[in-house]
N, CA and C atoms as a LAMMPS dump frame, in Angstrom:
ITEM: TIMESTEP
0
ITEM: NUMBER OF ATOMS
507
ITEM: BOX BOUNDS ff ff ff
-5.0000000000000000e+02 5.0000000000000000e+02
-5.0000000000000000e+02 5.0000000000000000e+02
-5.0000000000000000e+02 5.0000000000000000e+02
ITEM: ATOMS id mol type element x y z
1 1 1 N -128.583 -268.037 277.916
2 1 2 C -129.541 -268.91 278.475
3 1 3 C -130.51 -269.219 277.459
4 2 1 N -131.43 -270.174 277.629
5 2 2 C -132.317 -270.738 276.562
6 2 3 C -133.309 -269.624 276.108
7 3 1 N -133.722 -268.781 276.918
8 3 2 C -134.724 -267.765 276.402
9 3 3 C -134.006 -266.83 275.385
10 4 1 N -132.852 -266.461 275.623
11 4 2 C -132.105 -265.618 274.747
12 4 3 C -131.745 -266.351 273.372
13 5 1 N -131.334 -267.464 273.548
14 5 2 C -130.948 -268.351 272.43
15 5 3 C -132.173 -268.571 271.466
16 6 1 N -133.308 -268.936 272.092
17 6 2 C -134.564 -269.076 271.411
18 6 3 C -134.95 -267.798 270.638
19 7 1 N -134.789 -266.675 271.405
20 7 2 C -135.088 -265.341 270.84
21 7 3 C -134.279 -265.051 269.529
22 8 1 N -132.935 -265.35 269.631
23 8 2 C -132.108 -265.133 268.45
24 8 3 C -132.527 -266.079 267.314
25 9 1 N -132.904 -267.314 267.679
26 9 2 C -133.455 -268.261 266.651
27 9 3 C -134.665 -267.727 265.89
28 10 1 N -135.581 -267.187 266.67
29 10 2 C -136.777 -266.547 266.106
30 10 3 C -136.482 -265.536 265.141
31 11 1 N -135.434 -264.684 265.441
32 11 2 C -135.033 -263.524 264.587
33 11 3 C -134.432 -264.165 263.305
34 12 1 N -133.612 -265.204 263.467
35 12 2 C -133.002 -265.845 262.364
36 12 3 C -134.038 -266.449 261.334
37 13 1 N -135.179 -266.961 261.91
38 13 2 C -136.217 -267.517 260.95
39 13 3 C -136.904 -266.368 260.17
40 14 1 N -136.904 -265.173 260.712
41 14 2 C -137.516 -264.056 259.954
42 14 3 C -136.563 -263.786 258.752
43 15 1 N -135.287 -263.776 259.059
44 15 2 C -134.285 -263.447 258.001
45 15 3 C -134.42 -264.573 256.927
46 16 1 N -134.369 -265.797 257.252
47 16 2 C -134.541 -266.874 256.357
48 16 3 C -135.832 -266.767 255.578
49 17 1 N -136.93 -266.438 256.191
50 17 2 C -138.149 -266.328 255.534
51 17 3 C -138.204 -265.271 254.398
52 18 1 N -137.508 -264.138 254.763
53 18 2 C -137.367 -263.154 253.707
54 18 3 C -136.629 -263.548 252.524
55 19 1 N -135.603 -264.505 252.705
56 19 2 C -134.8 -265.008 251.702
57 19 3 C -135.605 -266.034 250.816
58 20 1 N -136.461 -266.777 251.503
59 20 2 C -137.338 -267.772 250.769
60 20 3 C -138.289 -266.979 249.928
61 21 1 N -138.943 -265.9 250.547
62 21 2 C -139.866 -265.103 249.79
63 21 3 C -139.251 -264.443 248.548
64 22 1 N -137.975 -264.024 248.743
65 22 2 C -137.327 -263.399 247.536
66 22 3 C -137.124 -264.478 246.479
67 23 1 N -136.736 -265.674 246.845
68 23 2 C -136.458 -266.873 245.9
69 23 3 C -137.738 -267.106 245.179
70 24 1 N -138.848 -267.157 245.911
71 24 2 C -140.211 -267.493 245.249
72 24 3 C -140.654 -266.418 244.241
73 25 1 N -140.504 -265.197 244.756
74 25 2 C -140.738 -263.997 243.941
75 25 3 C -139.919 -264.012 242.612
76 26 1 N -138.698 -264.411 242.752
77 26 2 C -137.8 -264.446 241.505
78 26 3 C -138.212 -265.414 240.46
79 27 1 N -139.053 -266.415 240.864
80 27 2 C -139.622 -267.316 239.919
81 27 3 C -141.141 -267.06 239.735
82 28 1 N -141.566 -265.904 240.047
83 28 2 C -142.937 -265.4 239.756
84 28 3 C -144.023 -266.109 240.595
85 29 1 N -143.59 -266.494 241.894
86 29 2 C -144.568 -267.152 242.774
87 29 3 C -144.805 -266.108 243.777
88 30 1 N -146.082 -265.633 243.969
89 30 2 C -146.449 -264.738 244.961
90 30 3 C -146.343 -265.223 246.406
91 31 1 N -145.561 -264.537 247.206
92 31 2 C -145.335 -265.012 248.646
93 31 3 C -145.344 -263.832 249.612
94 32 1 N -145.789 -264.158 250.862
95 32 2 C -145.793 -263.215 251.92
96 32 3 C -145.189 -263.878 253.102
97 33 1 N -144.575 -263.113 253.913
98 33 2 C -144.138 -263.611 255.324
99 33 3 C -144.937 -262.967 256.432
100 34 1 N -145.343 -263.834 257.312
101 34 2 C -146.096 -263.405 258.518
102 34 3 C -145.257 -263.79 259.72
103 35 1 N -145.135 -262.963 260.731
104 35 2 C -144.275 -263.289 261.901
105 35 3 C -145.065 -263.34 263.153
106 36 1 N -144.655 -264.259 264.036
107 36 2 C -145.281 -264.328 265.409
108 36 3 C -144.859 -263.192 266.313
109 37 1 N -143.871 -262.48 265.899
110 37 2 C -143.416 -261.303 266.695
111 37 3 C -143.438 -260.047 265.728
112 38 1 N -143.689 -258.916 266.319
113 38 2 C -143.799 -257.672 265.473
114 38 3 C -142.443 -257.276 264.977
115 39 1 N -142.207 -257.169 263.743
116 39 2 C -141.014 -256.591 263.162
117 39 3 C -141.381 -255.763 261.924
118 40 1 N -142.435 -255.021 262.027
119 40 2 C -142.742 -254.129 260.952
120 40 3 C -141.701 -253.069 260.819
121 41 1 N -141.335 -252.586 259.691
122 41 2 C -142 -252.703 258.408
123 41 3 C -141.577 -253.923 257.543
124 42 1 N -140.806 -254.821 258.092
125 42 2 C -140.225 -255.898 257.287
126 42 3 C -141.216 -256.998 256.945
127 43 1 N -141.957 -257.485 257.97
128 43 2 C -143.086 -258.463 257.741
129 43 3 C -144.289 -258.061 258.512
130 44 1 N -145.35 -258.661 258.112
131 44 2 C -146.611 -258.415 258.878
132 44 3 C -146.651 -259.403 260.067
133 45 1 N -147.365 -259.015 261.123
134 45 2 C -147.664 -259.859 262.243
135 45 3 C -148.643 -260.896 261.902
136 46 1 N -148.441 -262.16 262.399
137 46 2 C -149.385 -263.225 262.16
138 46 3 C -150.831 -262.913 262.536
139 47 1 N -151.731 -263.166 261.743
140 47 2 C -153.149 -263.114 262.047
141 47 3 C -153.767 -264.073 261.249
142 48 1 N -154.641 -264.888 261.878
143 48 2 C -155.165 -266.001 261.14
144 48 3 C -155.984 -265.595 259.947
145 49 1 N -156.865 -264.561 260.174
146 49 2 C -157.663 -264.071 258.987
147 49 3 C -156.826 -263.512 257.9
148 50 1 N -155.748 -262.805 258.156
149 50 2 C -154.879 -262.368 257.125
150 50 3 C -154.191 -263.464 256.432
151 51 1 N -153.801 -264.443 257.089
152 51 2 C -153.193 -265.697 256.525
153 51 3 C -154.135 -266.352 255.551
154 52 1 N -155.401 -266.546 255.971
155 52 2 C -156.363 -267.202 255.142
156 52 3 C -156.708 -266.41 253.899
157 53 1 N -156.748 -265.016 254.051
158 53 2 C -156.848 -264.153 253.007
159 53 3 C -155.807 -264.234 251.894
160 54 1 N -154.549 -264.259 252.4
161 54 2 C -153.339 -264.382 251.484
162 54 3 C -153.408 -265.796 250.789
163 55 1 N -153.681 -266.798 251.55
164 55 2 C -153.737 -268.168 250.903
165 55 3 C -154.815 -268.251 249.884
166 56 1 N -155.981 -267.736 250.243
167 56 2 C -157.082 -267.752 249.314
168 56 3 C -156.805 -266.978 247.985
169 57 1 N -155.952 -265.956 248.088
170 57 2 C -155.615 -265.135 246.841
171 57 3 C -154.447 -265.722 246.143
172 58 1 N -153.951 -266.907 246.469
173 58 2 C -152.992 -267.567 245.707
174 58 3 C -151.49 -267.355 246.218
175 59 1 N -151.321 -266.806 247.296
176 59 2 C -149.97 -266.542 247.86
177 59 3 C -149.528 -267.775 248.609
178 60 1 N -148.219 -267.97 248.593
179 60 2 C -147.562 -268.818 249.531
180 60 3 C -147.225 -268.106 250.666
181 61 1 N -147.64 -268.464 251.85
182 61 2 C -147.447 -267.772 253.071
183 61 3 C -146.342 -268.407 253.864
184 62 1 N -145.383 -267.759 254.287
185 62 2 C -144.204 -268.26 255.059
186 62 3 C -144.286 -267.648 256.471
187 63 1 N -144.411 -268.574 257.326
188 63 2 C -144.573 -268.247 258.786
189 63 3 C -143.183 -268.206 259.417
190 64 1 N -142.931 -267.121 260.215
191 64 2 C -141.631 -266.962 260.796
192 64 3 C -141.756 -266.689 262.271
193 65 1 N -140.622 -266.779 262.966
194 65 2 C -140.458 -266.488 264.416
195 65 3 C -141.174 -267.529 265.236
196 66 1 N -141.432 -268.741 264.759
197 66 2 C -142.035 -269.675 265.597
198 66 3 C -143.346 -269.309 266.139
199 67 1 N -143.522 -269.514 267.414
200 67 2 C -144.773 -269.226 268.101
201 67 3 C -144.69 -267.741 268.673
202 68 1 N -143.418 -267.337 268.61
203 68 2 C -143.131 -266.114 269.421
204 68 3 C -142.762 -266.319 270.779
205 69 1 N -142.667 -267.496 271.211
206 69 2 C -142.291 -267.813 272.626
207 69 3 C -141.135 -268.742 272.728
208 70 1 N -140.289 -268.712 273.611
209 70 2 C -139.147 -269.646 273.793
210 70 3 C -139.694 -270.965 274.152
211 71 1 N -138.881 -272.007 274.101
212 71 2 C -139.117 -273.416 274.365
213 71 3 C -140.031 -274.186 273.428
214 72 1 N -140.477 -273.426 272.367
215 72 2 C -141.255 -274.228 271.339
216 72 3 C -140.461 -274.176 270.083
217 73 1 N -140.337 -275.305 269.499
218 73 2 C -139.45 -275.441 268.286
219 73 3 C -140.162 -274.82 267.028
220 74 1 N -139.464 -274.501 266.028
221 74 2 C -139.963 -273.948 264.801
222 74 3 C -140.802 -275.164 264.132
223 75 1 N -140.52 -276.391 264.433
224 75 2 C -141.242 -277.456 263.875
225 75 3 C -142.605 -277.476 264.476
226 76 1 N -142.684 -277.29 265.876
227 76 2 C -144.039 -277.229 266.495
228 76 3 C -144.787 -276.036 265.968
229 77 1 N -144.087 -274.871 265.821
230 77 2 C -144.845 -273.667 265.321
231 77 3 C -145.461 -273.945 263.978
232 78 1 N -144.638 -274.625 263.064
233 78 2 C -145.047 -274.898 261.661
234 78 3 C -146.317 -275.842 261.728
235 79 1 N -146.303 -276.743 262.641
236 79 2 C -147.361 -277.817 262.698
237 79 3 C -148.598 -277.117 263.28
238 80 1 N -148.384 -276.124 264.203
239 80 2 C -149.475 -275.378 264.803
240 80 3 C -150.133 -274.563 263.733
241 81 1 N -149.325 -273.737 263.08
242 81 2 C -149.903 -272.908 261.915
243 81 3 C -150.706 -273.736 260.935
244 82 1 N -150.098 -274.836 260.461
245 82 2 C -150.801 -275.728 259.568
246 82 3 C -152.081 -276.205 260.04
247 83 1 N -152.147 -276.572 261.338
248 83 2 C -153.346 -277.047 262.001
249 83 3 C -154.306 -275.917 262.147
250 84 1 N -153.856 -274.698 262.521
251 84 2 C -154.741 -273.541 262.64
252 84 3 C -155.532 -273.205 261.363
253 85 1 N -154.759 -273.338 260.258
254 85 2 C -155.276 -272.905 258.924
255 85 3 C -155.784 -274.015 258.052
256 86 1 N -155.746 -275.261 258.729
257 86 2 C -156.196 -276.408 257.966
258 86 3 C -155.476 -276.489 256.659
259 87 1 N -154.217 -276.405 256.635
260 87 2 C -153.479 -276.412 255.418
261 87 3 C -153.35 -277.873 254.756
262 88 1 N -153.258 -277.956 253.434
263 88 2 C -153.202 -279.15 252.685
264 88 3 C -151.838 -279.958 252.99
265 89 1 N -150.859 -279.138 253.253
266 89 2 C -149.489 -279.854 253.5
267 89 3 C -148.597 -278.965 254.197
268 90 1 N -147.593 -279.625 254.799
269 90 2 C -146.501 -278.906 255.553
270 90 3 C -145.154 -279.354 254.881
271 91 1 N -144.335 -278.371 254.464
272 91 2 C -143.083 -278.743 253.73
273 91 3 C -142.023 -278.367 254.648
274 92 1 N -141.022 -279.208 254.698
275 92 2 C -139.748 -279.015 255.536
276 92 3 C -138.564 -279.261 254.749
277 93 1 N -137.715 -278.177 254.52
278 93 2 C -136.525 -278.27 253.886
279 93 3 C -135.414 -278.546 254.818
280 94 1 N -134.649 -279.583 254.471
281 94 2 C -133.446 -280.039 255.321
282 94 3 C -132.231 -280.133 254.458
283 95 1 N -131.074 -280.602 255.17
284 95 2 C -129.868 -280.703 254.422
285 95 3 C -129.699 -282.023 253.728
286 96 1 N -130.745 -282.928 253.794
287 96 2 C -130.695 -284.138 253.021
288 96 3 C -131.936 -284.268 252.247
289 97 1 N -132.027 -285.285 251.26
290 97 2 C -133.144 -285.315 250.449
291 97 3 C -134.387 -286.128 250.851
292 98 1 N -134.666 -286.123 252.145
293 98 2 C -135.75 -286.921 252.657
294 98 3 C -135.457 -287.408 254.136
295 99 1 N -136.194 -288.383 254.46
296 99 2 C -136.079 -288.999 255.733
297 99 3 C -135.284 -290.353 255.701
298 100 1 N -134.345 -290.555 256.497
299 100 2 C -133.579 -291.771 256.429
300 100 3 C -133.838 -292.488 257.847
301 101 1 N -133.417 -293.797 257.778
302 101 2 C -133.39 -294.568 259.186
303 101 3 C -132.343 -294.228 260.113
304 102 1 N -131.203 -293.508 259.518
305 102 2 C -130.167 -292.958 260.357
306 102 3 C -129.44 -291.785 259.501
307 103 1 N -128.669 -291.14 260.095
308 103 2 C -127.994 -289.956 259.502
309 103 3 C -127.203 -290.397 258.271
310 104 1 N -127.619 -289.985 257.095
311 104 2 C -126.905 -290.292 255.883
312 104 3 C -125.507 -289.649 255.743
313 105 1 N -125.364 -288.518 256.446
314 105 2 C -124.093 -287.935 256.442
315 105 3 C -123.029 -288.64 257.228
316 106 1 N -123.548 -289.485 258.118
317 106 2 C -122.532 -290.254 258.938
318 106 3 C -122.53 -291.813 258.615
319 107 1 N -123.615 -292.296 258.107
320 107 2 C -123.721 -293.716 257.91
321 107 3 C -123.962 -293.946 256.359
322 108 1 N -122.997 -294.598 255.761
323 108 2 C -123.117 -294.877 254.302
324 108 3 C -124.361 -295.884 253.954
325 109 1 N -124.712 -296.677 254.966
326 109 2 C -125.738 -297.693 254.719
327 109 3 C -127.142 -297.118 255.156
328 110 1 N -127.222 -295.759 255.295
329 110 2 C -128.56 -295.227 255.679
330 110 3 C -129.603 -295.427 254.573
331 111 1 N -130.736 -295.818 254.944
332 111 2 C -131.903 -296.13 254.042
333 111 3 C -132.926 -295.008 253.989
334 112 1 N -133.21 -294.508 252.74
335 112 2 C -134.107 -293.403 252.563
336 112 3 C -135.562 -293.959 252.518
337 113 1 N -136.493 -293.253 253.053
338 113 2 C -137.858 -293.731 252.862
339 113 3 C -138.529 -292.726 251.965
340 114 1 N -139.284 -293.17 251.005
341 114 2 C -140.126 -292.328 250.194
342 114 3 C -141.419 -291.951 250.768
343 115 1 N -141.966 -292.885 251.531
344 115 2 C -143.198 -292.571 252.274
345 115 3 C -143.162 -293.16 253.674
346 116 1 N -143.787 -292.566 254.6
347 116 2 C -143.801 -293.049 256.037
348 116 3 C -145.22 -292.553 256.589
349 117 1 N -145.624 -293.189 257.657
350 117 2 C -146.642 -292.64 258.546
351 117 3 C -146.094 -291.892 259.692
352 118 1 N -146.876 -291.038 260.285
353 118 2 C -146.377 -290.286 261.496
354 118 3 C -146.144 -291.311 262.616
355 119 1 N -146.984 -292.403 262.767
356 119 2 C -146.771 -293.289 263.82
357 119 3 C -145.394 -294.05 263.614
358 120 1 N -145.023 -294.273 262.382
359 120 2 C -143.725 -294.941 262.065
360 120 3 C -142.626 -294.038 262.602
361 121 1 N -142.712 -292.785 262.321
362 121 2 C -141.668 -291.822 262.737
363 121 3 C -141.605 -291.813 264.313
364 122 1 N -142.739 -291.829 265.03
365 122 2 C -142.673 -291.83 266.424
366 122 3 C -142.16 -293.236 267.021
367 123 1 N -142.692 -294.268 266.411
368 123 2 C -142.169 -295.646 266.885
369 123 3 C -140.752 -295.834 266.554
370 124 1 N -140.206 -295.373 265.416
371 124 2 C -138.836 -295.599 265.124
372 124 3 C -137.886 -294.711 265.779
373 125 1 N -138.485 -293.703 266.375
374 125 2 C -137.628 -292.594 267.004
375 125 3 C -136.858 -291.807 266.019
376 126 1 N -137.422 -291.645 264.851
377 126 2 C -136.787 -290.788 263.764
378 126 3 C -136.89 -289.304 264.173
379 127 1 N -135.785 -288.538 264.011
380 127 2 C -135.833 -287.2 264.484
381 127 3 C -135.974 -286.29 263.362
382 128 1 N -137.196 -286.426 262.702
383 128 2 C -137.523 -285.465 261.573
384 128 3 C -137.913 -284.174 262.144
385 129 1 N -138.845 -284.298 263.078
386 129 2 C -139.378 -283.15 263.761
387 129 3 C -139.452 -283.573 265.272
388 130 1 N -139.693 -282.66 266.222
389 130 2 C -139.9 -282.965 267.586
390 130 3 C -141.243 -283.792 267.655
391 131 1 N -141.335 -284.569 268.739
392 131 2 C -142.543 -285.383 268.882
393 131 3 C -143.864 -284.563 269.048
394 132 1 N -143.788 -283.397 269.585
395 132 2 C -144.99 -282.545 269.642
396 132 3 C -145.392 -282.207 268.277
397 133 1 N -144.527 -281.755 267.301
398 133 2 C -144.827 -281.332 265.982
399 133 3 C -145.407 -282.564 265.251
400 134 1 N -144.733 -283.698 265.411
401 134 2 C -145.136 -284.912 264.668
402 134 3 C -146.546 -285.316 265.11
403 135 1 N -146.813 -285.328 266.441
404 135 2 C -148.151 -285.664 266.946
405 135 3 C -149.166 -284.633 266.522
406 136 1 N -148.899 -283.33 266.422
407 136 2 C -149.77 -282.358 266.003
408 136 3 C -150.292 -282.63 264.496
409 137 1 N -149.25 -282.844 263.666
410 137 2 C -149.534 -283.136 262.279
411 137 3 C -150.344 -284.356 262.165
412 138 1 N -149.97 -285.448 262.919
413 138 2 C -150.744 -286.78 262.874
414 138 3 C -152.148 -286.558 263.346
415 139 1 N -152.363 -285.884 264.444
416 139 2 C -153.711 -285.642 264.944
417 139 3 C -154.557 -284.839 264
418 140 1 N -153.936 -284.018 263.271
419 140 2 C -154.741 -283.122 262.383
420 140 3 C -154.667 -283.565 260.933
421 141 1 N -154.114 -284.717 260.702
422 141 2 C -153.94 -285.326 259.268
423 141 3 C -153.412 -284.455 258.292
424 142 1 N -152.24 -283.774 258.607
425 142 2 C -151.673 -282.883 257.774
426 142 3 C -150.376 -283.599 257.144
427 143 1 N -150.445 -283.887 255.828
428 143 2 C -149.202 -284.431 255.173
429 143 3 C -148.057 -283.545 255.337
430 144 1 N -146.829 -284.242 255.354
431 144 2 C -145.552 -283.594 255.609
432 144 3 C -144.746 -283.974 254.391
433 145 1 N -143.954 -283.1 253.752
434 145 2 C -143.096 -283.338 252.694
435 145 3 C -141.692 -282.838 253.13
436 146 1 N -140.662 -283.727 253.275
437 146 2 C -139.349 -283.405 253.749
438 146 3 C -138.451 -283.518 252.408
439 147 1 N -137.714 -282.453 252.169
440 147 2 C -136.845 -282.409 251.009
441 147 3 C -135.577 -281.739 251.256
442 148 1 N -134.687 -281.717 250.237
443 148 2 C -133.363 -281.051 250.422
444 148 3 C -133.521 -279.625 249.994
445 149 1 N -133.23 -278.707 250.932
446 149 2 C -133.462 -277.288 250.705
447 149 3 C -132.208 -276.685 249.897
448 150 1 N -131.135 -277.431 249.821
449 150 2 C -130.051 -276.893 249.022
450 150 3 C -130.247 -276.894 247.523
451 151 1 N -131.233 -277.608 247.002
452 151 2 C -131.603 -277.572 245.658
453 151 3 C -132.628 -276.567 245.45
454 152 1 N -132.3 -275.433 244.872
455 152 2 C -133.174 -274.21 244.699
456 152 3 C -134.601 -274.623 244.169
457 153 1 N -134.495 -275.449 243.194
458 153 2 C -135.872 -275.894 242.539
459 153 3 C -136.783 -276.513 243.416
460 154 1 N -136.311 -277.177 244.516
461 154 2 C -137.119 -278.101 245.353
462 154 3 C -138.102 -277.296 246.1
463 155 1 N -137.874 -275.998 246.458
464 155 2 C -138.901 -275.221 247.055
465 155 3 C -140.145 -275.04 246.104
466 156 1 N -139.896 -274.742 244.906
467 156 2 C -140.962 -274.628 244.021
468 156 3 C -141.651 -275.94 243.72
469 157 1 N -140.862 -276.972 243.57
470 157 2 C -141.466 -278.361 243.35
471 157 3 C -142.346 -278.747 244.462
472 158 1 N -141.871 -278.522 245.701
473 158 2 C -142.598 -278.92 246.847
474 158 3 C -143.875 -278.154 246.931
475 159 1 N -143.846 -276.847 246.625
476 159 2 C -145.029 -276.008 246.634
477 159 3 C -146.052 -276.38 245.554
478 160 1 N -145.542 -276.858 244.473
479 160 2 C -146.373 -277.307 243.385
480 160 3 C -146.971 -278.73 243.541
481 161 1 N -146.589 -279.43 244.551
482 161 2 C -147.057 -280.706 244.81
483 161 3 C -146.389 -281.86 244.141
484 162 1 N -145.193 -281.64 243.651
485 162 2 C -144.441 -282.715 243.046
486 162 3 C -143.974 -283.642 244.154
487 163 1 N -143.817 -284.939 243.74
488 163 2 C -143.327 -285.889 244.715
489 163 3 C -141.84 -285.847 244.802
490 164 1 N -141.321 -285.253 245.762
491 164 2 C -139.849 -285.139 246.05
492 164 3 C -139.659 -285.566 247.521
493 165 1 N -138.38 -285.994 247.782
494 165 2 C -138.031 -286.35 249.166
495 165 3 C -138.784 -287.32 249.73
496 166 1 N -139.279 -287.141 250.97
497 166 2 C -140.168 -288.188 251.599
498 166 3 C -141.51 -287.58 252.038
499 167 1 N -142.563 -288.308 251.792
500 167 2 C -143.935 -287.768 252.179
501 167 3 C -144.357 -288.635 253.416
502 168 1 N -144.911 -287.883 254.361
503 168 2 C -145.379 -288.445 255.6
504 168 3 C -146.851 -288.134 255.661
505 169 1 N -147.669 -289.2 256.012
506 169 2 C -149.077 -288.915 256.226
507 169 3 C -149.628 -290.051 257.063
């Protein structure tokens, strides 16, 4: 059922977040994982004040386990955390190097966008994130960078503010 599947997905994001943290630490970038569900001693439970403290001290903070509730996508959770913390940017790693007008894995004529607005994403019906996440970022004026996660260097490049993939604002 959906509640079980979503719970398994939240656990999966915790594992992935720990892998991203390790990758960042391997290139000497300080990082911490905060989770919407308690899984100590592996990661700390999300707390806004703790997140602000970590960010202020130069850490990259990786949020895991979504909102901690089923029926909310990880995209919506990411947009929620970015909004709560008034973050400068939200980065999204995907299997392709940005946002396209159609699936580039299925359509050889797919056109990549370097820059888009949130309203263009909604109007074109592009499935970058769910509409709740897209609207939340748009309403809170949070830029989004979509890039290929398969290139190890892209995590670092996105975190350092390099122009990669597609930027949405």
